[in-house]
LUMMIKE-295149 format. One record per residue (C-alpha): residue number from 1; residue in one letter; y, z, x. Coordinates in steps of 0.25 Angstrom, whole numbers. Layout:
# residues N
ATOM    n  res      y      z      x
ATOM  NUM    A      Y      Z      X
...
# end
This chain:
# residues 160
ATOM    n  res      y      z      x
ATOM    1    X      0      0      0
ATOM    2    X     10      3     11
ATOM    3    X      7    -10     18
ATOM    4    X     11    -17      5
ATOM    5    X     23     -9      4
ATOM    6    X     27    -11     18
ATOM    7    X     24    -26     18
ATOM    8    X     33    -27      5
ATOM    9    X     44    -19     12
ATOM   10    X     43    -28     24
ATOM   11    X     44    -41     15
ATOM   12    X     56    -35      8
ATOM   13    X     63    -32     22
ATOM   14    X     59    -45     27
ATOM   15    X     65    -52     15
ATOM   16    X     78    -44     16
ATOM   17    X     80    -47     30
ATOM   18    X     79    -62     26
ATOM   19    X     66    -67     30
ATOM   20    X     63    -82     27
ATOM   21    X     52    -85     17
ATOM   22    X     48    -99     22
ATOM   23    X     46    -96     37
ATOM   24    X     41    -86     46
ATOM   25    X     54    -82     51
ATOM   26    X     63    -70     47
ATOM   27    X     78    -72     46
ATOM   28    X     80    -67     60
ATOM   29    X     72    -79     65
ATOM   30    X     60    -71     71
ATOM   31    X     46    -74     66
ATOM   32    X     38    -64     57
ATOM   33    X     28    -61     68
ATOM   34    X     34    -47     69
ATOM   35    X     41    -49     82
ATOM   36    X     54    -47     75
ATOM   37    X     55    -46     60
ATOM   38    X     67    -48     51
ATOM   39    X     76    -35     52
ATOM   40    X     67    -30     63
ATOM   41    X     59    -21     54
ATOM   42    X     47    -16     62
ATOM   43    X     38    -13     50
ATOM   44    X     40    -26     45
ATOM   45    X     37    -33     58
ATOM   46    X     24    -25     58
ATOM   47    X     20    -30     45
ATOM   48    X     23    -44     49
ATOM   49    X     14    -43     61
ATOM   50    X      3    -38     52
ATOM   51    X      5    -50     43
ATOM   52    X      4    -59     55
ATOM   53    X     -8    -52     61
ATOM   54    X    -16    -50     48
ATOM   55    X    -12    -62     39
ATOM   56    X    -16    -65     25
ATOM   57    X    -21    -79     23
ATOM   58    X    -21    -83      8
ATOM   59    X    -27    -96      3
ATOM   60    X    -23   -100    -11
ATOM   61    X    -28   -112    -20
ATOM   62    X    -23   -115    -34
ATOM   63    X    -32   -125    -41
ATOM   64    X    -33   -130    -56
ATOM   65    X    -23   -131    -67
ATOM   66    X    -21   -142    -76
ATOM   67    X    -18   -152    -65
ATOM   68    X    -29   -147    -56
ATOM   69    X    -20   -144    -44
ATOM   70    X    -24   -138    -31
ATOM   71    X    -14   -130    -23
ATOM   72    X    -16   -120    -11
ATOM   73    X    -10   -113      0
ATOM   74    X    -15   -105     12
ATOM   75    X     -5    -94     17
ATOM   76    X     -6    -85     29
ATOM   77    X      3    -73     29
ATOM   78    X      5    -74     45
ATOM   79    X     11    -88     43
ATOM   80    X     20    -85     31
ATOM   81    X     34    -81     31
ATOM   82    X     36    -66     32
ATOM   83    X     41    -65     17
ATOM   84    X     30    -74     12
ATOM   85    X     19    -66     20
ATOM   86    X     24    -53     14
ATOM   87    X     25    -59      0
ATOM   88    X     11    -65      1
ATOM   89    X      4    -52      7
ATOM   90    X     11    -43     -4
ATOM   91    X      6    -53    -15
ATOM   92    X     -8    -53     -9
ATOM   93    X     -9    -38     -9
ATOM   94    X     -3    -36    -23
ATOM   95    X    -13    -46    -29
ATOM   96    X    -25    -38    -26
ATOM   97    X    -32    -50    -19
ATOM   98    X    -35    -41     -6
ATOM   99    X    -44    -32    -15
ATOM  100    X    -53    -44    -18
ATOM  101    X    -63    -51    -11
ATOM  102    X    -67    -63    -20
ATOM  103    X    -63    -64    -34
ATOM  104    X    -64    -76    -43
ATOM  105    X    -59    -75    -57
ATOM  106    X    -57    -88    -65
ATOM  107    X    -58    -92    -80
ATOM  108    X    -69   -103    -81
ATOM  109    X    -63   -106    -95
ATOM  110    X    -48   -108    -90
ATOM  111    X    -43   -122    -90
ATOM  112    X    -31   -128    -82
ATOM  113    X    -29   -115    -74
ATOM  114    X    -26   -113    -59
ATOM  115    X    -36   -107    -50
ATOM  116    X    -31    -98    -39
ATOM  117    X    -40    -96    -26
ATOM  118    X    -34    -86    -17
ATOM  119    X    -40    -81     -3
ATOM  120    X    -33    -71      5
ATOM  121    X    -38    -68     19
ATOM  122    X    -34    -55     26
ATOM  123    X    -39    -50     39
ATOM  124    X    -54    -52     37
ATOM  125    X    -55    -52     22
ATOM  126    X    -54    -63     12
ATOM  127    X    -50    -61     -3
ATOM  128    X    -52    -73    -12
ATOM  129    X    -48    -74    -27
ATOM  130    X    -49    -85    -37
ATOM  131    X    -42    -85    -51
ATOM  132    X    -37    -94    -61
ATOM  133    X    -24    -93    -70
ATOM  134    X    -31    -85    -80
ATOM  135    X    -38    -75    -71
ATOM  136    X    -28    -72    -60
ATOM  137    X    -25    -58    -60
ATOM  138    X    -10    -54    -61
ATOM  139    X    -10    -47    -48
ATOM  140    X    -14    -60    -41
ATOM  141    X     -3    -69    -48
ATOM  142    X      8    -66    -38
ATOM  143    X     -1    -70    -27
ATOM  144    X     -5    -83    -34
ATOM  145    X      9    -86    -37
ATOM  146    X     13    -84    -22
ATOM  147    X      2    -93    -18
ATOM  148    X      4   -104    -29
ATOM  149    X     19   -105    -24
ATOM  150    X     14   -109    -10
ATOM  151    X      2   -117    -14
ATOM  152    X      3   -132    -12
ATOM  153    X     -6   -144    -17
ATOM  154    X    -20   -145    -10
ATOM  155    X    -31   -155    -11
ATOM  156    X    -42   -152    -21
ATOM  157    X    -55   -148    -15
ATOM  158    X    -65   -159    -13
ATOM  159    X    -77   -160    -22
ATOM  160    X    -90   -160    -15
# end
């Protein structure tokens, strides 16, 4: 719990000191590797180092819908901007996915819905969930939305 609060405070501090959202540089021009952080906050620097050394890797696919679309994205918190990494980690933790190993909840009678496949890798653990529009839990909706906004069109899987 303290780690989540500290991470959230670090994000707020970073944003209040003017971190950019679409690059890995803070306003002061230094990178977010922890050498020098926005505002020189040592606690924040330690948290950035932890995100760099123990990143989350997130794979997301959205398929289906009326037009049978295929979208996806793969994110690595070590390669995201400081603000995006903080936001993603906080959203992951709030979703509850880290308490799961493998979950698949889809409604076989649902038509024209999107299917969401999310894989989160942390340290030596993998968490994999699959939902559709009718079965996605409320706690996962912010994570799905975060990932949907970053997903791009991908090629459909090849049939065997």
